[in-house]
C-alpha positions as CSV (number, residue, x, y, z in Angstrom):
1,X,0.3,98.6,-41.4
2,X,-2.8,96.6,-42.0
3,X,-3.2,95.2,-45.5
4,X,-6.5,96.0,-47.2
5,X,-8.9,93.1,-47.7
6,X,-9.0,91.6,-51.2
7,X,-12.7,91.7,-52.0
8,X,-12.3,89.4,-55.0
9,X,-10.8,86.6,-52.8
10,X,-13.3,87.2,-49.9
11,X,-16.1,86.7,-52.4
12,X,-14.7,83.2,-53.0
13,X,-14.5,82.1,-49.3
14,X,-17.0,79.6,-47.8
15,X,-18.1,79.0,-44.3
16,X,-16.5,76.4,-42.0
17,X,-19.8,74.5,-42.0
18,X,-19.7,74.3,-45.8
19,X,-16.1,73.2,-45.7
20,X,-17.0,70.5,-43.3
21,X,-19.9,69.5,-45.5
22,X,-17.6,69.1,-48.4
23,X,-15.3,66.9,-46.3
24,X,-18.3,64.9,-45.3
25,X,-19.3,64.4,-48.9
26,X,-15.8,63.2,-49.7
27,X,-15.8,60.8,-46.8
28,X,-19.1,59.3,-47.9
29,X,-17.1,57.4,-50.5
30,X,-17.8,53.7,-49.8
31,X,-14.1,52.8,-49.8
32,X,-13.9,54.0,-46.2
33,X,-17.2,52.4,-45.1
34,X,-17.4,49.0,-43.2
35,X,-13.6,48.5,-43.1
36,X,-11.8,46.1,-40.8
37,X,-9.1,48.0,-38.8
38,X,-6.3,46.7,-36.6
39,X,-5.3,49.1,-33.8
40,X,-4.7,49.4,-30.1
41,X,-7.5,50.6,-27.7
42,X,-6.9,53.8,-25.7
43,X,-9.0,55.9,-23.4
44,X,-11.9,53.5,-23.3
45,X,-14.9,55.0,-21.4
46,X,-18.6,54.3,-21.1
47,X,-20.8,57.4,-20.9
48,X,-24.6,57.5,-21.4
49,X,-24.6,53.9,-22.6
50,X,-22.2,54.6,-25.4
51,X,-18.6,53.5,-25.5
52,X,-16.0,56.2,-26.4
53,X,-12.5,55.3,-27.2
54,X,-9.5,56.0,-29.4
55,X,-7.9,53.7,-31.9
56,X,-4.1,54.1,-31.9
57,X,-1.3,52.7,-34.0
58,X,2.2,52.7,-32.7
59,X,5.5,52.0,-34.4
60,X,8.3,49.6,-33.1
61,X,9.6,52.4,-31.0
62,X,6.3,52.9,-29.3
63,X,5.5,56.3,-30.9
64,X,2.0,57.0,-32.1
65,X,1.8,57.2,-35.9
66,X,-2.0,57.3,-36.3
67,X,-5.0,58.0,-34.1
68,X,-8.7,58.4,-34.5
69,X,-11.7,58.7,-32.2
70,X,-14.1,55.8,-32.1
71,X,-17.6,55.2,-30.9
72,X,-19.7,52.2,-30.2
73,X,-23.3,53.3,-30.0
74,X,-25.4,52.1,-27.0
75,X,-27.3,49.7,-29.2
76,X,-24.1,47.7,-30.0
77,X,-22.1,48.1,-26.8
78,X,-23.6,45.3,-24.8
79,X,-23.5,42.8,-27.7
80,X,-19.8,43.6,-28.6
81,X,-18.7,43.6,-25.0
82,X,-20.3,40.2,-24.3
83,X,-18.9,38.7,-27.5
84,X,-15.4,39.9,-26.7
85,X,-15.6,38.8,-23.1
86,X,-16.9,35.3,-24.0
87,X,-13.9,34.6,-26.2
88,X,-11.1,36.5,-24.5
89,X,-12.2,36.4,-20.9
90,X,-11.9,40.2,-20.5
91,X,-13.8,43.4,-21.2
92,X,-12.8,46.1,-23.7
93,X,-10.1,48.2,-22.1
94,X,-7.2,50.4,-23.0
95,X,-4.0,48.6,-24.1
96,X,-5.7,45.7,-25.9
97,X,-4.9,45.1,-29.6
98,X,-8.1,44.6,-31.5
99,X,-9.5,44.1,-35.0
100,X,-12.8,46.0,-35.4
101,X,-15.2,46.7,-38.3
102,X,-15.7,50.5,-38.6
103,X,-17.2,53.1,-40.8
104,X,-16.1,56.7,-41.1
105,X,-18.3,59.4,-39.6
106,X,-17.8,63.1,-40.0
107,X,-19.9,65.5,-38.0
108,X,-19.8,69.2,-38.9
109,X,-19.6,70.1,-35.2
110,X,-17.7,67.2,-33.6
111,X,-15.3,66.4,-36.4
112,X,-14.0,63.0,-37.7
113,X,-14.7,59.7,-35.9
114,X,-15.3,56.1,-36.7
115,X,-18.3,54.1,-35.8
116,X,-17.5,50.6,-34.6
117,X,-20.1,48.0,-35.6
118,X,-18.3,44.7,-35.0
119,X,-15.2,43.2,-33.4
120,X,-13.2,40.0,-34.0
121,X,-12.1,38.7,-30.5
122,X,-10.0,35.9,-32.0
123,X,-7.6,38.4,-33.3
124,X,-6.9,39.8,-29.8
125,X,-5.9,36.4,-28.6
126,X,-4.6,35.2,-31.9
127,X,-1.0,36.2,-31.4
128,X,-1.0,34.7,-27.9
129,X,-2.6,31.5,-29.2
130,X,-0.1,31.2,-32.0
131,X,2.8,31.7,-29.6
132,X,1.3,29.1,-27.3
133,X,1.0,26.5,-30.1
134,X,4.6,27.2,-31.2
135,X,5.9,26.6,-27.6
136,X,3.9,23.4,-27.3
137,X,5.1,22.2,-30.7
138,X,8.7,22.8,-29.7
139,X,8.3,21.0,-26.4
140,X,6.7,18.1,-28.2
141,X,9.5,18.0,-30.7
142,X,12.1,18.0,-27.9
143,X,10.3,15.1,-26.2
144,X,9.7,16.8,-22.9
145,X,6.1,17.9,-23.0
146,X,4.7,14.9,-21.1
147,X,7.6,14.4,-18.6
148,X,6.0,16.0,-15.6
149,X,2.6,14.5,-16.3
150,X,4.2,11.1,-16.3
151,X,5.7,11.4,-12.8
152,X,4.1,9.3,-10.1
153,X,2.0,11.4,-7.7
154,X,2.1,10.3,-4.0
155,X,-1.2,9.0,-2.8
156,X,-1.5,11.8,-0.2
157,X,0.8,14.8,-1.0
158,X,1.3,16.6,2.3
159,X,4.6,18.4,1.9
160,X,3.8,21.2,-0.5
161,X,6.2,23.7,-2.1
162,X,4.2,26.8,-3.1
163,X,5.2,29.2,-5.8
164,X,3.1,32.4,-5.5
165,X,3.2,36.1,-4.6
166,X,3.4,36.3,-0.9
167,X,0.6,38.9,-0.5
168,X,-1.6,37.8,-3.3
169,X,-5.3,37.0,-2.6
170,X,-5.0,33.7,-4.5
171,X,-2.2,32.6,-2.1
172,X,-4.3,33.6,0.9
173,X,-7.3,31.7,-0.4
174,X,-5.1,28.6,-1.1
175,X,-3.6,28.6,2.4
176,X,-7.0,29.2,4.1
177,X,-8.7,26.4,2.2
178,X,-5.8,24.0,2.7
179,X,-5.1,24.4,6.4
180,X,-8.6,25.0,7.6
181,X,-10.1,22.0,5.8
182,X,-13.1,20.3,7.6
183,X,-11.4,16.9,7.6
184,X,-8.5,18.1,9.9
185,X,-6.0,16.9,7.4
186,X,-2.5,18.1,8.1
187,X,-0.4,19.7,5.3
188,X,3.0,21.3,5.5
189,X,3.6,24.2,3.1
190,X,6.6,26.3,2.3
191,X,6.3,29.5,0.2
192,X,8.8,30.2,-2.5
193,X,7.9,33.9,-3.4
194,X,7.8,34.8,-7.1
195,X,6.5,37.6,-9.3
196,X,3.3,36.4,-10.8
197,X,2.6,39.3,-13.3
198,X,4.7,41.2,-15.8
199,X,8.0,40.7,-17.6
200,X,9.7,39.3,-14.6
201,X,7.2,36.4,-14.1
202,X,9.1,33.7,-16.0
203,X,12.6,34.3,-14.5
204,X,11.2,34.7,-11.0
205,X,9.2,31.5,-11.1
206,X,12.2,29.6,-12.6
207,X,14.4,30.9,-9.8
208,X,11.8,29.6,-7.2
209,X,11.8,26.2,-9.0
210,X,15.6,26.0,-8.8
211,X,15.4,26.6,-5.0
212,X,12.8,23.9,-4.7
213,X,14.9,21.5,-6.8
214,X,17.8,22.0,-4.4
215,X,15.6,20.7,-1.5
216,X,13.3,18.3,-3.4
217,X,13.6,15.5,-0.9
218,X,11.6,17.8,1.5
219,X,8.6,18.0,-0.7
220,X,5.9,15.8,-2.4
221,X,4.9,18.2,-5.1
222,X,4.9,21.9,-6.2
223,X,1.9,24.2,-6.5
224,X,2.1,27.2,-8.8
225,X,-0.9,29.5,-8.1
226,X,-2.1,32.9,-9.1
227,X,-5.5,34.5,-8.7
228,X,-7.7,35.6,-11.5
229,X,-7.0,38.5,-13.8
230,X,-7.4,39.5,-17.4
231,X,-6.2,37.2,-20.2
232,X,-3.5,39.7,-21.1
233,X,-2.3,39.6,-17.5
234,X,-1.6,35.9,-17.9
235,X,0.4,36.3,-21.1
236,X,3.6,36.1,-19.1
237,X,2.9,32.4,-18.3
238,X,3.1,31.6,-22.0
239,X,6.8,31.5,-22.0
240,X,9.0,28.7,-23.4
241,X,11.7,28.8,-20.8
242,X,9.1,28.6,-18.0
243,X,7.2,25.8,-19.7
244,X,10.3,23.8,-20.3
245,X,11.3,24.1,-16.7
246,X,7.9,22.9,-15.5
247,X,7.7,20.1,-18.0
248,X,11.1,18.7,-16.8
249,X,10.7,19.4,-13.1
250,X,11.5,16.3,-11.0
251,X,8.5,16.8,-8.7
252,X,4.8,16.7,-9.8
253,X,3.6,20.3,-10.5
254,X,0.1,21.5,-9.8
255,X,-0.9,24.6,-11.7
256,X,-3.9,26.8,-10.5
257,X,-3.7,30.0,-12.5
258,X,-6.6,32.4,-13.3
259,X,-10.2,31.3,-13.9
260,X,-11.9,28.2,-15.3
261,X,-11.8,29.7,-18.8
262,X,-8.1,30.7,-18.6
263,X,-5.5,28.5,-20.2
264,X,-1.7,29.0,-20.4
265,X,1.1,26.8,-21.7
266,X,1.8,25.6,-18.1
267,X,-1.7,24.0,-18.1
268,X,-0.5,21.7,-20.9
269,X,2.8,20.6,-19.3
270,X,2.0,20.4,-15.6
271,X,1.1,17.1,-13.9
272,X,-2.2,18.5,-12.7
273,X,-4.1,21.5,-13.9
274,X,-6.9,23.1,-11.8
275,X,-8.9,26.2,-12.4
276,X,-8.0,28.4,-9.4
277,X,-5.7,28.4,-6.3
278,X,-8.7,27.3,-4.2
279,X,-9.2,24.4,-6.5
280,X,-5.6,23.4,-6.1
281,X,-6.2,23.2,-2.3
282,X,-9.4,21.3,-2.9
283,X,-7.5,18.8,-5.1
284,X,-4.9,18.2,-2.4
285,X,-7.7,17.8,0.2
286,X,-9.6,15.4,-2.0
287,X,-6.5,13.2,-2.3
288,X,-6.3,13.0,1.5
289,X,-10.1,12.4,1.8
290,X,-9.8,9.6,-0.7
291,X,-7.0,8.0,1.3
292,X,-9.0,8.3,4.5
293,X,-12.0,6.7,2.7
294,X,-9.8,3.9,1.4
295,X,-8.5,3.4,5.0
296,X,-12.1,3.3,6.2
297,X,-13.0,0.8,3.6
298,X,-10.0,-1.4,4.6
299,X,-11.0,-1.1,8.2
300,X,-14.6,-2.1,7.4
301,X,-13.4,-5.0,5.3
302,X,-11.0,-6.2,8.0
303,X,-13.7,-5.8,10.7
304,X,-16.2,-7.7,8.6
305,X,-13.7,-10.3,7.7
306,X,-12.8,-10.9,11.3
307,X,-16.4,-10.9,12.4
308,X,-17.3,-13.5,9.6
309,X,-14.3,-15.6,10.6
310,X,-15.3,-15.5,14.3
311,X,-18.9,-16.4,13.4
312,X,-17.7,-19.3,11.3
313,X,-15.4,-20.4,14.1
314,X,-18.2,-20.2,16.6
315,X,-20.5,-22.3,14.3
316,X,-17.7,-24.8,13.8
317,X,-17.0,-24.9,17.6
318,X,-20.7,-25.5,18.2
319,X,-20.7,-28.2,15.6
320,X,-17.7,-29.9,17.2
321,X,-19.2,-29.5,20.7
322,X,-22.5,-31.1,19.6
323,X,-20.7,-33.9,17.8
324,X,-18.1,-34.8,20.4
325,X,-20.4,-37.0,22.5
326,X,-21.7,-38.7,19.3
327,X,-18.2,-39.3,18.0
328,X,-17.0,-40.5,21.4
329,X,-19.9,-42.9,21.8
330,X,-19.4,-44.1,18.3
331,X,-15.7,-44.7,19.0
332,X,-16.5,-46.4,22.3
333,X,-19.1,-48.7,20.7
334,X,-16.7,-49.5,17.9
335,X,-14.0,-50.3,20.4
336,X,-16.3,-52.5,22.4
337,X,-17.2,-54.4,19.3
338,X,-13.6,-54.8,18.4
339,X,-12.8,-55.9,21.9
340,X,-15.7,-58.5,21.9
341,X,-14.5,-59.8,18.6
342,X,-11.0,-60.1,19.9
343,X,-12.2,-61.9,23.1
344,X,-14.3,-64.2,20.9
345,X,-11.3,-64.9,18.6
346,X,-8.8,-65.3,21.4
347,X,-9.2,-69.0,22.0
348,X,-9.0,-69.8,18.3
349,X,-6.1,-67.5,17.9
350,X,-4.4,-68.8,21.0
351,X,-4.9,-72.4,19.8
352,X,-3.5,-71.5,16.4
353,X,-0.6,-69.7,18.0
354,X,0.1,-72.6,20.4
355,X,-0.1,-75.2,17.6
356,X,2.2,-73.2,15.5
357,X,4.6,-72.8,18.4
358,X,4.5,-76.6,19.0
359,X,5.3,-77.2,15.4
360,X,8.1,-74.7,15.6
361,X,9.4,-76.3,18.9
362,X,9.3,-79.7,17.3
363,X,11.2,-78.5,14.4
364,X,13.7,-76.8,16.7
365,X,14.1,-80.1,18.7
366,X,14.7,-82.1,15.4
367,X,17.1,-79.5,14.2
368,X,18.8,-79.5,17.6
369,X,19.2,-83.3,17.5
370,X,20.7,-83.2,14.1
371,X,23.0,-80.3,15.1
372,X,24.0,-82.3,18.2
373,X,24.7,-85.4,16.2
374,X,26.7,-83.4,13.6
375,X,28.6,-81.7,16.4
376,X,29.4,-85.0,18.1
377,X,30.5,-86.5,14.8
378,X,32.7,-83.5,14.1
379,X,34.2,-83.7,17.6
380,X,34.9,-87.4,17.3
381,X,36.7,-86.8,14.1
382,X,38.7,-84.1,15.8
383,X,39.5,-86.4,18.7
384,X,40.6,-89.2,16.4
385,X,42.8,-86.8,14.5
386,X,44.4,-85.7,17.8
387,X,44.7,-89.3,18.9
388,X,46.4,-90.2,15.7
389,X,48.7,-87.3,16.0
390,X,49.5,-88.2,19.7
391,X,50.0,-91.8,18.6
392,X,52.5,-90.7,15.9
393,X,54.3,-88.3,18.2
394,X,54.3,-90.7,21.2
395,X,57.8,-91.6,22.8
396,X,57.2,-95.2,22.0
397,X,56.8,-94.6,18.3
398,X,59.8,-92.3,18.4
399,X,61.9,-95.0,20.0
400,X,60.7,-97.4,17.3
401,X,62.2,-95.1,14.7
402,X,65.6,-95.6,16.3
403,X,65.7,-92.8,18.7
404,X,66.5,-93.2,22.4
405,X,65.8,-91.3,25.6
406,X,68.7,-90.7,28.1
407,X,67.9,-89.9,31.7
408,X,69.9,-88.9,34.7
409,X,68.3,-89.6,38.0
410,X,64.9,-90.1,36.1
411,X,65.2,-86.7,34.3
412,X,65.5,-86.7,30.5
413,X,68.5,-84.8,29.2
414,X,69.0,-83.1,25.9
415,X,72.2,-81.1,26.6
416,X,75.7,-82.3,27.8
417,X,75.8,-79.3,30.1
418,X,73.7,-81.3,32.5
419,X,76.3,-84.1,32.6
420,X,79.7,-84.5,34.2
421,X,82.1,-87.4,34.2
422,X,81.2,-90.2,36.6
423,X,77.4,-89.6,36.2
424,X,75.4,-92.7,35.5
425,X,72.8,-92.5,32.8
426,X,70.0,-94.7,31.7
427,X,69.3,-95.1,28.0
428,X,65.8,-96.2,27.0
429,X,65.4,-98.0,23.7
430,X,62.3,-99.3,21.9
431,X,63.0,-102.6,23.5
432,X,64.7,-102.5,26.8
433,X,67.3,-100.1,28.3
434,X,70.8,-100.0,29.5
435,X,72.9,-98.0,32.1
436,X,76.1,-96.2,31.3
437,X,78.8,-94.1,33.2
438,X,80.0,-90.9,31.8
439,X,83.7,-90.9,31.3
440,X,84.2,-88.1,28.8
441,X,82.0,-85.2,27.6
442,X,82.3,-83.8,24.1
443,X,80.8,-80.3,24.0
444,X,81.4,-79.8,20.2
445,X,78.1,-79.3,18.3
446,X,77.3,-81.4,15.3
447,X,78.0,-79.9,11.8
448,X,79.9,-77.1,13.5
449,X,76.9,-75.7,15.1
């Protein structure tokens, strides 16, 4: 059964438009005008020159707790987009956390929305920058931030360990630039695939570095490359564990991630930072070109040095060749003069030599005479001494001292064994002699001997 309309209450009702006007009047309160709001962007779209979007707030569980439509009028869109891009390196898009200045707007037909008049790009990258600074400060405190930058880099790194996504455009650009260089330099690359975007980026790159470290003798350096992308896409590279691994890696690490404007923690700890994967290849090629240039310079210097040495030797040889006749003639003339002088001096020198020889010969003759006289005198003294000794030891003197000489048949005897009874012996004395006949022989020796 239909209830009858209460005419008294119906008389108090207002139209929807009036109701909306009352809401609009309430919202015109200045407390909700030109406020800075922190929120996430969603459903960003450009239509008719205007930018339509939603500002969303989510709790820790990811559930939406607040939402409002937002508009950037065409007159401010280009300015705000350029401002945001210049600082963050990316355009306004869904998923970004932003801080915007907005005023409430309520339209009777379209309802509630906020008009965005300004944006603070530094807030969007603020959290990422604070995290980056905290990581760098920690690495600095641990004393490892400069370790990789201090490693010696080979003059020409040719054996390259590459960490990248296998099918990425950046990897393809790097390989094409490196291996098709106009200088025909040879490089040897080995890819260690890794995830280069998202939550698995850090552990994936660390795993690739661990594999390289197990074969580090095979490589001169490591190249970590990733093509360009939004700044938020590169947030995964601002990771402490990844930065610590790169900082302490035993081979020089070359990082080429993103664009010129992009910076990650790895750029501060790697040995070499370049702007893109192609720039990483160019850096390696430049090292080779510099080495070739240095070799060319050495070749030129050696060639010039040899040429100068040969020229100097040729000049010196010409000098010697021209001077040999002069030197020979001078030597010959000098020798002739010396010879003439010797010939001239020969009679005088000969006379002096002969005179000196005569004097020496005279001295030798006098010395010889003296030596002869002394020798004759010495020999006379020796003969006299011998004569005296002979005189003393002569048989006659012996006989005078009372001795006698007994002979048998003219032979002197000194032993009775030569005698026998009946032999006649002659005994010679100092004066005269006598003969005897042996009648008895006594063989006993004197004194019992």
